[in-house]
Each structure stands twice: as structure tokens, then as C-alpha cells.
C-alpha positions as CSV (number, residue, x, y, z in Angstrom):
1,X,0.0,0.0,0.0
2,X,2.9,2.4,0.7
3,X,4.6,1.8,-2.6
4,X,1.2,2.2,-4.3
5,X,-0.1,5.3,-2.8
6,X,2.3,6.5,-0.1
7,X,1.7,6.9,3.6
8,X,-1.6,8.8,3.3
9,X,-3.2,6.0,1.3
10,X,-2.1,3.4,3.9
11,X,-4.7,3.3,6.7
12,X,-5.4,0.7,9.3
13,X,-8.8,0.0,7.8
14,X,-7.2,-0.7,4.4
15,X,-4.5,-2.8,5.9
16,X,-7.0,-4.9,7.7
17,X,-9.1,-5.3,4.6
18,X,-6.1,-6.3,2.5
19,X,-5.1,-8.8,5.1
20,X,-8.6,-10.1,5.5
21,X,-8.7,-9.5,9.3
22,X,-10.5,-7.1,11.6
23,X,-9.0,-3.7,12.4
24,X,-8.5,-4.8,16.1
25,X,-6.2,-7.6,14.9
26,X,-4.0,-5.0,13.0
27,X,-3.9,-2.7,16.1
28,X,-2.8,-5.6,18.3
29,X,0.2,-6.1,16.2
30,X,0.9,-2.5,15.3
31,X,-0.2,0.1,17.8
32,X,-0.1,2.9,15.1
33,X,0.0,3.5,11.5
34,X,3.6,4.7,11.8
35,X,4.6,1.4,13.4
36,X,2.9,-0.5,10.5
37,X,4.7,1.6,7.9
38,X,8.1,1.1,9.7
39,X,7.4,-2.6,9.8
40,X,7.2,-2.4,6.0
41,X,10.9,-1.4,5.9
42,X,11.7,-4.5,7.9
43,X,9.6,-6.7,5.7
44,X,11.4,-5.4,2.6
45,X,14.7,-6.3,4.3
46,X,15.9,-2.8,4.7
47,X,16.3,-2.8,8.5
48,X,18.3,-5.9,8.8
49,X,21.3,-5.3,11.0
50,X,24.1,-4.2,8.6
51,X,27.5,-5.4,9.6
52,X,30.7,-3.6,8.7
53,X,32.8,-5.5,6.1
54,X,36.4,-5.7,7.3
55,X,39.0,-6.7,4.8
56,X,42.3,-5.4,6.4
57,X,45.1,-2.9,6.1
58,X,45.0,-0.7,3.1
59,X,41.5,-1.7,2.0
60,X,39.4,1.1,3.5
61,X,37.8,1.9,0.1
62,X,36.9,-1.7,-0.6
63,X,35.5,-2.1,2.9
64,X,33.3,1.0,2.4
65,X,32.1,-0.3,-1.0
66,X,31.3,-3.7,0.4
67,X,29.5,-2.4,3.5
68,X,27.3,0.1,1.5
69,X,26.5,-2.6,-1.0
70,X,25.5,-5.0,1.7
71,X,23.5,-2.3,3.4
72,X,21.3,-1.5,0.4
73,X,20.9,-5.1,-0.7
74,X,18.9,-5.8,-3.7
75,X,17.4,-2.5,-4.7
76,X,14.5,-3.3,-6.9
77,X,12.0,-0.6,-7.9
78,X,9.4,-1.5,-5.3
79,X,11.9,-1.1,-2.5
80,X,13.0,2.3,-3.9
81,X,9.3,3.3,-4.1
82,X,8.7,2.2,-0.5
83,X,11.7,4.2,0.9
84,X,10.6,7.2,-1.2
85,X,7.0,7.0,0.1
86,X,8.2,6.8,3.7
87,X,10.7,9.6,3.3
88,X,8.1,11.9,1.7
89,X,5.9,11.6,4.7
90,X,8.4,11.4,7.5
91,X,9.1,15.1,7.4
92,X,5.5,15.8,8.5
93,X,5.1,12.7,10.8
94,X,7.5,12.9,13.8
95,X,6.6,9.3,14.9
96,X,7.3,7.8,11.5
97,X,10.5,9.9,11.2
98,X,11.8,8.6,14.5
99,X,11.0,5.0,13.6
100,X,12.8,5.2,10.3
101,X,15.8,6.8,12.0
102,X,16.0,4.0,14.6
103,X,15.2,1.1,12.3
104,X,17.0,2.1,9.1
105,X,19.4,5.0,9.4
106,X,21.0,4.0,12.7
107,X,21.8,0.6,11.2
108,X,23.6,2.2,8.3
109,X,25.4,4.6,10.5
110,X,26.7,1.9,12.9
111,X,28.0,-0.2,10.0
112,X,29.9,2.7,8.4
113,X,31.2,3.9,11.7
114,X,32.4,0.3,12.4
115,X,34.4,0.3,9.2
116,X,36.0,3.7,10.1
117,X,36.7,2.5,13.7
118,X,38.5,-0.6,12.4
119,X,40.5,1.6,9.9
120,X,41.5,4.0,12.7
121,X,42.6,1.1,14.9
122,X,44.9,-0.4,12.3
123,X,46.2,3.1,11.3
124,X,44.5,3.6,7.9
125,X,42.7,6.6,9.3
126,X,43.3,9.1,12.2
127,X,41.3,8.3,15.3
128,X,37.6,9.3,15.1
129,X,37.0,12.8,16.2
130,X,35.1,13.3,19.5
131,X,32.9,16.2,18.2
132,X,30.0,15.1,16.1
133,X,30.5,17.8,13.5
134,X,34.0,16.6,12.7
135,X,35.4,14.6,9.8
136,X,34.3,11.0,10.2
137,X,30.7,11.8,11.4
138,X,30.2,14.3,8.6
139,X,31.4,11.7,6.0
140,X,29.1,9.0,7.4
141,X,26.1,11.3,7.6
142,X,26.7,12.6,4.0
143,X,27.0,9.0,2.7
144,X,23.8,7.8,4.5
145,X,21.9,10.9,3.3
146,X,22.8,10.0,-0.3
147,X,21.9,6.4,0.1
148,X,18.6,7.0,1.9
149,X,17.5,9.7,-0.6
150,X,18.9,8.2,-3.8
151,X,15.6,6.8,-5.1
152,X,13.8,10.1,-4.5
153,X,16.6,12.1,-6.3
154,X,17.2,9.7,-9.2
155,X,13.9,7.7,-9.4
156,X,15.9,4.5,-9.8
157,X,17.7,1.9,-7.7
158,X,21.2,2.7,-6.7
159,X,23.9,0.7,-8.6
160,X,27.4,-0.4,-7.7
161,X,28.7,2.4,-9.8
162,X,26.6,4.9,-7.8
163,X,28.0,3.5,-4.6
164,X,31.5,3.8,-5.9
165,X,30.8,7.5,-6.7
166,X,29.5,8.1,-3.2
167,X,32.6,6.5,-1.7
168,X,35.1,8.2,-4.0
169,X,33.4,11.5,-4.3
170,X,32.1,12.0,-0.8
171,X,33.5,9.5,1.9
172,X,37.1,9.4,0.8
173,X,37.6,13.1,0.4
174,X,35.9,13.9,3.7
175,X,38.0,11.2,5.5
176,X,41.2,12.7,4.2
């Protein structure tokens, strides 16, 4: 329903009718429409815990590429439409925005931060700055923003070449 008509078209009544159950059954599982919408991200496989890919010394770029590729998974059009529909509404719906941040964005952030922490530990990068507005955090935030909003900007799934442009044009320069 989200991919078809966006968040406004997804109501608890319509969800119950599509599932062939009563509205009370839907509310027992999802206490709010925002919770139901956020669950759609999980169902699409977009909130699975993303793990940092660690290869070793001198392979930071490859680690970033592999981690981002695993984070986005198989980006078919329906998944891009789902994320776009949720992002369009999240700006006006604080509960939905918070759920997307916790279930989707934080997972991406932790995975990229994990790659950078390992790189710093082995000497491929300076230690992560303590202030949130400094280098590594800005780089991670910029990359995640591009990933999350890619479908809305380009109206197509993100490709491996696109990920390479994000790593080479955004992450690596900000990390230097």
C-alpha cells in the first residue's frame, strides 16, 4: 500500500481489509499507522542489521564499498518506491521519522562507523574525532543521506557504480 499510494493511502482500515482481518487484529500487532509503515521497511529487508565489512590494512575503500553494497541489498523498484514514500511523509510525521531513523538510518550509521573505527585502529585513518560535527561523522552522515534519498533524487535503484561515486566523491575526500 505504501509503494502504491504513499503513507496517506495506507490506513489501518485498508491494511485490515487487505489482510482479511479485523481492524482490532491489526492494532494488536501495530499500535499505530507509523509502526505499521516502519514494519514495511523490515519486511522489505531494509532494516536488517548491517554489519561492517572488514578486509584489512590498506583496503578502506573496498570495505566502504562492500559495507554500503550489503546495506542496500537488492534495490528493486518496489523497495525504492517504499523508501521514497516513507521519506516523503516522514518530514511531516514525527513518529514515523523517529522509527525510520531508529530502524533504518542508525543501522547504516553503525555499519559505516564500524568500518571507520577498524580503519583507525589499524592506522588507515586518524582516530575518530570526538565532536559530532568533525570529519568522520560528517562523512558517514553525508553518505547515508545520499543512500537514503537516492531513489527520490534519481527515481531508480542505486547501482554499484553509484556506490563507488559516493565512496570516491564523498566519503574518501571527507575522510582525508
